[in-house]
KEKE-68740 format. One record per residue (C-alpha): x, z, y; residue number from 1; residue in three letters. Coordinates in Angstrom, 1 decimal. Layout:
KEKE-68740
[[X,Z,Y],NUM,'ala']
...
//
This chain:
KEKE-68740
[[0.1,0.1,0.0],1,'met']
[[2.8,0.8,2.6],2,'pro']
[[4.2,-2.7,1.9],3,'gly']
[[0.8,-4.3,2.8],4,'leu']
[[0.5,-2.3,5.9],5,'leu']
[[3.8,-3.2,7.0],6,'arg']
[[3.1,-6.8,6.3],7,'ala']
[[-0.1,-6.7,8.4],8,'val']
[[1.7,-5.0,11.3],9,'ala']
[[4.5,-7.5,11.1],10,'ala']
[[1.9,-10.5,11.2],11,'thr']
[[0.2,-8.7,14.2],12,'ala']
[[3.5,-8.5,16.1],13,'val']
[[4.3,-12.1,15.4],14,'val']
[[0.9,-13.3,16.3],15,'ser']
[[0.7,-11.3,19.6],16,'gly']
[[4.1,-12.6,20.5],17,'thr']
[[3.1,-16.2,19.8],18,'ala']
[[-0.1,-15.7,21.9],19,'thr']
[[1.9,-14.1,24.8],20,'ala']
[[4.4,-16.9,24.8],21,'thr']
[[1.6,-19.6,24.6],22,'arg']
[[-0.2,-18.0,27.6],23,'asn']
[[3.1,-17.9,29.6],24,'ala']
[[3.9,-21.5,28.8],25,'val']
[[0.2,-22.6,29.7],26,'asn']
[[0.5,-20.6,33.0],27,'arg']
[[3.6,-22.1,34.1],28,'lys']
[[2.5,-25.7,33.3],29,'gln']
[[-0.6,-25.0,35.3],30,'ala']
[[1.5,-23.7,38.3],31,'glu']
[[3.6,-26.9,38.0],32,'lys']
[[0.4,-29.1,38.0],33,'asn']
[[-1.0,-27.3,41.0],34,'val']
[[2.2,-27.8,42.9],35,'ala']
[[2.5,-31.5,42.0],36,'ala']
[[-1.1,-32.0,43.0],37,'tyr']
[[-0.7,-30.3,46.3],38,'ser']
[[2.4,-32.4,47.0],39,'glu']
[[0.6,-35.6,46.1],40,'ala']
[[-2.2,-34.8,48.5],41,'gln']
[[0.1,-34.1,51.3],42,'gln']
[[2.0,-37.2,50.6],43,'his']
[[-1.2,-39.2,50.8],44,'val']
[[-2.2,-37.4,54.1],45,'gln']
[[1.1,-38.2,55.7],46,'val']
[[0.9,-41.9,54.6],47,'glu']
[[-2.7,-42.2,56.0],48,'gln']
[[-1.7,-40.5,59.3],49,'ala']
[[1.3,-42.8,59.6],50,'ala']
[[-0.7,-46.0,59.2],51,'gln']
[[-1.7,-47.7,62.4],52,'ala']
[[-5.5,-48.1,63.0],53,'pro']
[[-6.7,-51.7,62.6],54,'pro']
[[-6.9,-53.8,65.7],55,'pro']
[[-10.4,-53.6,67.3],56,'pro']
[[-12.7,-56.4,66.3],57,'ala']
[[-13.4,-59.1,68.8],58,'ala']
[[-16.6,-58.6,70.6],59,'cys']
[[-18.8,-61.7,70.6],60,'arg']
[[-21.3,-60.8,73.2],61,'ser']
[[-23.2,-63.4,75.1],62,'ala']
[[-20.7,-64.1,77.9],63,'gly']
[[-21.1,-66.5,80.8],64,'pro']
[[-20.3,-69.4,78.6],65,'glu']
[[-23.0,-68.9,76.2],66,'arg']
[[-25.6,-68.1,78.9],67,'arg']
[[-24.9,-71.6,80.4],68,'arg']
[[-25.5,-73.2,76.9],69,'asp']
[[-28.9,-71.5,76.5],70,'his']
[[-29.9,-72.1,80.2],71,'ala']
[[-30.0,-75.8,79.9],72,'ala']
//
């Protein structure tokens, strides 16, 4: 019976250590992912801010030339 109890205890220790290690690795990877996502968002915002706005569209309102065409 003591051998069985010792084996169960050893298995519990190994299992607990594996769980703790897995959780630490997952947490570290999640931190890396958050940092990479934040950096990518910042990069996109900087690029968008650096782009010049498009030139204004030409206004095709009824100017004097068009009024003469319609007046005749």
